[in-house]
N, C-alpha and C positions, 0 to 999 in steps of 0.2 A: 026363487028353486036354485037349489046346489045344483054346480056340474057334480062330473066324478073326477073330474081333475083337481078342482077346491076343495072337494071333504077328502082324496088323499091325503090332499098336503098336507092340510088340518091334521090325519090324522097321523101324519109322517112327524110332525111338530109334537103334538102332545102324547107321542111315544118316547122324543127324543128327551122332555123334559119330563117323564117319569122316568129314564132309563138315567139321567142325571141326579132326581132328588132320592132315587132306590138307592141308585150304588158311582156318588161319584167320583170313588178310585177306578172303577173299573172304567166310567166313561172318560176320566181324562186319561187311563190310559189308551184307549182307542183314540183319543184323539191325537194325544202326542203319534203311537205310530201314523197316522195318518198322514200329521203332519212330516212327520220323516219320508212317507213313500212321496208324499208331492214334492220336496225336495231334493229328495238325490235324483226324481223326474227333469225337474228344471238343471240340474249339476249336469246328467244324463247329455241332456239335450244342447244345452253350453257345450262340453266336450265334441258334438259329433259336429258343429257345426266351426269349433275351433278348428279339428282335423280335417274338416270342407275345406274350409279357406288357408291350408297348411298353416298354420298358428301354432300347432300344438305338438 
């Protein structure tokens, strides 16, 4: 029997696949935006540690 966590994971994956096939341009924009947020977070974290260590 499936547990709830596994079922929710399958539903999320199915929704992502559906979103990609129905609107690939929009899905690409969302992925690009998410990547930009992650990259900016790492840059900010690096700047924080540089200033903390007195290198910036």
